[in-house]
Backbone bond lengths (Angstrom), bond angles and torsions (degrees), N, CA, C in turn:
res aa  C-N    CA-C-N  psi(-1)  N-CA   C-N-CA  omega(-1)  CA-C   N-CA-C  phi
1 P - - - 1.463 - - 1.528 111.26 -
2 T 1.295 116.60 152.89 1.462 121.22 -178.52 1.523 111.75 -65.69
3 T 1.317 118.45 -21.89 1.461 121.46 -179.34 1.520 112.55 -71.49
4 I 1.317 117.55 -5.34 1.468 120.08 179.26 1.532 110.88 -60.02
5 G 1.316 117.12 -26.31 1.456 121.39 178.25 1.512 113.78 -64.20
6 N 1.320 117.29 -12.33 1.463 121.29 179.46 1.528 112.66 -79.04
7 L 1.324 117.87 -9.39 1.468 122.02 -178.43 1.529 109.88 -89.80
8 A 1.299 116.72 61.10 1.458 123.36 -169.44 1.522 115.07 -59.71
9 R 1.314 118.92 -25.82 1.471 121.31 -177.52 1.526 113.25 -92.90
10 L 1.300 116.55 -0.14 1.459 121.38 -176.56 1.525 111.38 -62.96
11 R 1.326 117.13 132.74 1.466 122.02 179.85 1.521 112.43 -109.28
12 K 1.332 117.63 -27.90 1.456 121.69 -179.04 1.525 109.19 -133.50
13 L 1.317 115.60 133.58 1.458 120.51 177.26 1.518 107.98 -134.65
14 G 1.310 117.02 110.52 1.451 122.71 -179.92 1.511 110.88 -119.08
15 L 1.311 116.61 101.37 1.467 122.79 178.97 1.524 108.80 -122.32
16 Y 1.310 116.76 51.75 1.460 121.15 -176.63 1.526 110.26 -92.24
17 A 1.343 114.44 146.33 1.468 122.86 177.32 1.529 112.38 54.12
18 M 1.332 116.14 45.05 1.462 120.39 -179.24 1.523 111.89 -114.71
19 K 1.328 116.62 10.98 1.471 122.41 179.37 1.527 112.15 59.86
20 L 1.341 116.32 32.43 1.465 120.53 176.42 1.516 109.12 -70.29
21 S 1.315 116.81 143.00 1.466 120.99 177.93 1.517 109.34 -131.63
22 G 1.320 115.27 169.06 1.452 120.80 -177.51 1.518 110.47 94.70
23 S 1.302 116.25 -167.99 1.463 120.61 -176.99 1.524 111.02 -93.49
24 I 1.327 114.69 161.24 1.471 120.79 175.69 1.524 107.47 -73.24
25 P 1.327 118.94 123.71 1.467 119.32 -177.99 1.530 112.10 -64.81
26 T 1.309 116.25 134.41 1.463 120.48 178.42 1.527 111.48 -64.18
27 S 1.328 117.00 -21.91 1.470 120.73 -179.59 1.524 112.42 -65.53
28 I 1.334 118.43 -13.90 1.465 119.80 174.54 1.532 109.63 -59.79
29 G 1.317 117.31 -26.16 1.455 121.67 177.41 1.521 113.96 -62.28
30 K 1.327 117.29 -13.92 1.470 121.72 177.23 1.526 112.46 -83.40
31 L 1.329 117.47 -9.65 1.463 121.79 -178.02 1.522 109.38 -85.45
32 T 1.304 116.32 65.40 1.462 121.85 -169.14 1.522 114.48 -67.94
33 R 1.326 118.94 -11.88 1.469 121.31 177.22 1.530 112.12 -95.56
34 L 1.327 116.05 -1.29 1.453 120.82 -175.63 1.528 111.30 -63.13
35 E 1.331 116.32 131.42 1.456 122.74 178.60 1.524 112.05 -109.34
36 L 1.331 117.05 -32.53 1.457 122.12 -178.47 1.523 109.27 -129.91
37 L 1.326 116.46 128.13 1.460 121.67 177.35 1.516 108.87 -132.20
38 Y 1.329 115.70 112.54 1.459 122.30 -179.52 1.529 109.47 -118.40
39 L 1.312 115.70 108.26 1.464 122.40 177.19 1.524 110.43 -122.21
40 D 1.305 116.93 23.20 1.457 121.50 -174.60 1.534 112.70 -76.07
41 S 1.325 113.72 160.75 1.470 123.35 175.63 1.524 112.64 57.00
42 N 1.318 115.36 47.56 1.459 123.08 174.18 1.528 108.39 -121.67
43 E 1.304 116.68 -157.32 1.461 122.39 177.65 1.523 109.91 -125.77
44 L 1.337 115.69 37.14 1.461 121.47 -178.86 1.518 109.70 -71.92
45 D 1.327 115.91 141.62 1.460 120.33 179.00 1.520 109.83 -132.32
46 G 1.303 116.02 -177.76 1.458 120.57 -178.12 1.515 111.56 86.44
47 W 1.313 115.65 -166.02 1.461 123.67 -176.77 1.522 111.22 -86.10
48 I 1.323 115.97 157.51 1.464 120.94 169.01 1.535 105.71 -76.62
49 P 1.318 118.77 120.67 1.466 119.49 -176.18 1.531 112.63 -65.20
50 S 1.311 116.02 134.55 1.469 120.61 177.71 1.523 111.12 -63.92
51 E 1.325 117.19 -21.80 1.466 122.00 179.34 1.529 112.45 -61.21
52 L 1.327 118.08 -19.77 1.458 120.27 176.45 1.525 110.87 -62.09
53 G 1.325 117.49 -20.82 1.455 121.92 177.04 1.515 113.57 -65.77
54 R 1.332 118.11 -11.43 1.469 122.43 177.85 1.527 112.84 -83.33
55 L 1.323 116.60 -9.41 1.468 121.23 -174.72 1.522 109.96 -84.01
56 S 1.309 116.04 72.24 1.468 122.63 -170.04 1.528 114.06 -64.90
57 H 1.329 118.44 -16.40 1.470 121.16 179.26 1.532 112.34 -97.20
58 L 1.326 116.64 -0.45 1.457 120.42 -173.71 1.525 111.66 -65.63
59 K 1.342 115.51 128.66 1.464 122.48 178.88 1.525 111.30 -109.00
60 D 1.327 117.05 -37.53 1.462 122.62 -179.92 1.520 109.46 -125.15
61 L 1.327 115.83 130.41 1.461 121.97 175.54 1.524 107.67 -132.42
62 N 1.324 116.59 112.66 1.453 121.11 -177.87 1.521 109.80 -119.06
63 L 1.328 115.40 109.41 1.461 123.21 177.93 1.527 110.53 -118.24
64 H 1.309 116.96 14.74 1.459 124.89 -176.96 1.535 111.84 -57.53
65 N 1.325 114.91 144.87 1.464 122.18 169.99 1.528 113.34 63.16
66 N 1.321 115.32 56.71 1.459 123.37 173.34 1.527 107.54 -131.60
67 F 1.315 117.55 -156.41 1.459 122.48 177.74 1.530 110.37 -125.77
68 L 1.322 117.13 38.15 1.460 122.36 -178.09 1.521 110.12 -71.55
69 V 1.334 116.06 142.78 1.467 122.25 -176.39 1.524 110.13 -123.57
70 G 1.314 115.73 172.61 1.458 121.52 176.66 1.517 111.38 86.46
71 T 1.301 115.17 -150.81 1.462 121.36 -178.02 1.525 110.07 -114.90
72 V 1.313 115.87 165.12 1.461 120.75 173.61 1.531 106.84 -74.79
73 P 1.329 118.60 124.57 1.467 120.13 -176.50 1.537 112.66 -62.99
74 N 1.317 115.62 141.68 1.466 121.66 178.01 1.525 112.14 -57.20
75 E 1.317 117.19 -29.34 1.462 121.57 -178.16 1.533 112.43 -60.66
76 L 1.323 117.88 -22.68 1.466 119.56 179.14 1.522 111.98 -68.20
77 S 1.329 117.13 -18.14 1.469 119.59 176.13 1.530 111.31 -69.60
78 L 1.334 118.08 -11.38 1.462 122.75 176.96 1.521 112.36 -80.59
79 L 1.328 117.31 -8.69 1.463 122.13 -177.20 1.525 109.60 -82.94
80 L 1.305 116.43 79.85 1.459 122.33 -172.65 1.527 113.23 -69.30
81 K 1.328 118.62 -20.89 1.464 121.34 179.19 1.531 112.68 -92.82
82 L 1.331 116.36 -3.97 1.459 120.57 -177.61 1.523 110.62 -64.73
83 K 1.334 115.61 122.49 1.467 121.27 -179.65 1.516 111.49 -108.51
84 R 1.338 117.51 -34.50 1.456 121.73 -177.79 1.521 109.84 -130.99
85 F 1.339 115.21 130.10 1.460 121.92 -177.76 1.523 108.05 -139.96
86 W 1.323 115.91 114.35 1.458 121.40 -179.12 1.524 109.77 -114.39
87 V 1.333 116.17 124.48 1.474 120.54 176.56 1.524 112.66 -138.41
88 S 1.316 117.52 11.96 1.462 118.98 -179.05 1.534 110.51 -65.65
89 N 1.314 114.99 163.43 1.471 122.56 -179.34 1.526 112.20 60.28
90 N 1.310 115.17 46.54 1.461 123.75 170.94 1.523 106.86 -128.93
91 L 1.297 117.75 -168.74 1.462 122.50 179.51 1.521 109.99 -114.92
92 L 1.325 116.69 37.32 1.457 122.71 -176.59 1.526 111.21 -80.42
93 S 1.320 116.03 156.10 1.462 121.76 177.78 1.528 108.93 -136.04
94 G 1.315 116.79 169.87 1.452 120.86 177.99 1.506 112.22 86.20
95 I 1.329 114.59 -166.91 1.466 120.55 -176.32 1.529 109.54 -113.66
96 F 1.327 114.99 160.05 1.461 120.52 176.69 1.518 108.78 -74.85
97 P 1.335 118.75 132.36 1.474 120.59 179.51 1.526 111.45 -64.13
98 S 1.324 114.99 143.12 1.464 118.65 -179.62 1.513 111.95 -90.99
């Protein structure tokens, strides 16, 4: 839900294998303290929101095994603390931004 952006102090969000569908809400970009985001093994579709580039504390981002399309947004290259990024088993194209 779009109201997830109201959880401003959240540091870890693990919603993996929960049969979630629809697109990733852009309001996740408001979770600026988030360090771990696991949305893998769901039925999420649409684009990876560029707003995820605002998550400056993010260390792990797992979007593996969904139905995401398009390219990885350039804004994700701003995630300087990102150590692990999983996006395999989606419908993505293009190259990872440097």
